[in-house]
Phi, psi and omega in degrees: 000135179274135178266342181262141179295136182276353180256147176249148178287131182252130179275141180289145181272129178278121178272141178290136181291132181272146180276130180252136172272173184304316181299312181293325178299315180290327177292316181294324181289320178295319175301320180289326178293317178300321178292317180297323177299313186289325183293320179297316179289329175295317181296320179296315180300317176297321179292320177297316180295319181296318177297318176292326178297315184292318180296312181297315181291318183295326182269334182280323185291308180301320182292325173295324176294319181298319181297314179296312186291330176292332185285000000 
């Protein structure tokens, strides 16, 4: 058994920060706002469909069981 690790730790390479002018900064901020808005609408749509699915399955199955048990 080896006592020493066979893997070596890799340090992240530091990239020099780029200088942004006012116009580029505003463009990037607007792009980020649009992305957040689209992600928010996607999450809302998924939650809506999940809720509808739960409602439909939750009410359809018990009513079906009542019909079957009455017969």
